[in-house]
N, C-alpha and C positions, 0 to 999 in steps of 0.2 A: 438555395441551399449550397453552402460552401463545402463540397464533398472533400476537398483537399484538407480542410481543417478537421472534418469528421474522421478521415482516414488517419491523419496524424495523431489525433486524440486516441483512437483505438490502438494504434501501434504503441504509443506511450503507455497507455493503461495496461496492455497485455504484457509489455516488458516489465513494468513495475510489479504487476501481480505475479509473474513468473519468478522474478528475482527474489521477491519477498517470500514466496512460497519455499524457496530453497534456503534463503538466509534467515527467514523469520522463525522457522521450526526449531533450529538449534537454540536460538535466542530464547524463544518461549519455553523450551525444555529446561534450559538453565534457570530461568526466572521461576519456573514452577517447582523444580525439585532441588534447587540449591539451598543449602542451609547457612550460607554466608550471612552474617548478621547485618551487614550493610547493603544487602542487595536491593533494599527499598530505594537507594539512591539511583541504581540502574533503572529500576522501574519508573522513577520520577523523570529521568532523562528521556526514556522512551516515550513517556506520556506528554512531554512538553508541547509537541505540535497540537495537542488537543485543546490547549488553553491559550497558547501564544497566538497573537494576531498574525495572519499569514504574511502581511507586509513586513513585520518585524523578523519573522523567520526567514523570509525571502531576502531581506537585507543582509542578515548575517551569513546566509549561504552564499550570496553574491560576493560579499567581502572576503569570505574564506576561499572561494574559488578564483578570486581575482589574482593578477600577477604580482601583487604586493605581499601576499601571504604564502606560507610554505606549501600548502596543498596546490595552490594555483601555480606557483613557481615550478614545482616538481612536474605537474602535468604539462606545462609549457615546455620544459626542458626535454621531456620524453616524447611528446607528440608534435611539438612545434606550433601549437596554438592554445589559446585559453579556452576554458569551458563555458563561461557565461555567454549567453545569446547563441547557444548551439543546442542541438538535440541532446547531446551528451550531458550538458549542464542541466537541461530540463529534466533528464532522467535522474540525475543525482539528487536534485531538489525534490522531485516527486517521491523518490525512495524515502528520503528523510521525513517528508511531510506525511506520507501514508504509512509509515512504519507502525505506529500504534494501532492502526486499523487492521493490521494483520496479526501482530504479536499478541495483542490482548485477547482476541477470540481464540487463537491457538492455545494460549495459556489457560483460558477458561475451559477449553475442551480437555486439556491434560489434567486439570484439577478435578474433573468429574470422573476420572478413571479410578476405580476402586484400588487402593494401595495393596490390598490383599491379593488381587489378581496379578499385580506386578511382582510382588514378592514370591508368589507361587511360580511364576515364570523363571525367576532367578533360581529358586529351589530346584527346579527341574533341569538346571544346567544351561539355560539360555543366557547369552551375554546381554549386556545392557543395550547394545545395538540391535541384536535380534529381538529383544523384548520391545524395543521402541517400534520397530517396523511390523512386528507380528501381533503385538498386544496393544500398546499405547495408541499408535496411529490409527488403527481400525476403530478403536473405541472412542476416538476423538474426532471422528469424521465430521460431525456437526460443526465443531469449532473450526476445523481446517477449511471446510467448504465456505463457511461464513467469512473467515478471514480473507480468503482468496478473492471472493466475490466483492466484499466490502472495499478491499484495497483497489480492485479494478474500477469499481464504481466511483470511489472517492477521487481517483486520479482523473477520471473523465470530467468531473465537475470542478477541478482546480481552477482558481483564477488569480488570487493575490500572489502566491509564490511563483506561479508560471509567468506572470507579468513582470515581476521583479527580476527573476533570474534569466528568463528567456526572451523577454521583450515581445515584439510583435512582428516577426519576420515571416512572410508568407511561405509556406512549404517547408519551413524549418522549425519555427516555434509558435506559429499561430494556431492555437488549439480551438476547439469549438466554443469554449467559454469566452475566449478573447474575441472570437468572431462575432458572438452575440453583442459584446460590448461595442465593437466597432460599428455594427449595424445600428445600434441605438444612438451612438454618437453622430452617425451620418443621417439620422432621421428616417432610416429605412425600417420602420416598425413592423411591416409585413414580414420581411425576411427574419427579423429578430424574433417575432412571435412564432414563426414556423420552426426555427431552430430550437427555441425554448420549449416548444411543445414536444419536440423530439426528445429532449433531455428529460422532460417530465415523464413521458411514457417509458423511457429507459429506466428511470429511477423506480417507477412503480413496478416494472418488470423485475428489476434486481431484487427488490424487497419481497416480491411474490416468490421468486426462486429460493431466496434464503428461508423464508418461513415455510414454504412447501417442502423443501428438502429436509429441513430440520424435523418437521412433523413426520415425514416418511421414514427417515432414519430412526427416529425414536420408536415408531411403531414396529419397525423390523426388529429392533433390539428387545422390545417388550415381548414379541412373539417367541424369541429365542429363550 
């Protein structure tokens, strides 16, 4: 078992889930409550990673972060190095790739909140920010938990985007999925099977947590 790859994958997944929890909530709020007639274009952009082949998405991210394009040039001028084939580049790519897995569950949770409850909060003098944290967010707990867990789990299993943007550098960009690929290429099927079994059990555990948490939260709200 390549524990270095396991630890790197966990660090990457935790970073992605944490950042998307902070950045994804306002995006999901805007998508849910905005009345802008063209907001479906933003929703389509967010959902692109769901249908686009990972290698295609990885290629465009790699090209965008490279030194020949504006984002890559700015990063290199500020920090003195390029983003591709670094943990930072891997983080940016993973954020873009896992964005819909966080935003869509968040938005679904917000949509399930009764608008009358929100309007009642405003009527009682609560600001939109207070209403969000005291009314909308607690009532959307199922969607928020699902989005955070799914973005974490999705990042753990990334392969195509990770390989395109990060390559295969031990201790820097070699994640657990890349390690499985390397083991298979080397004919070390025992190690590949062991690591794959770990990911299988992890995926089952994640789904169990999501379904179990959702049922528990719903039961609590029904009692209330």
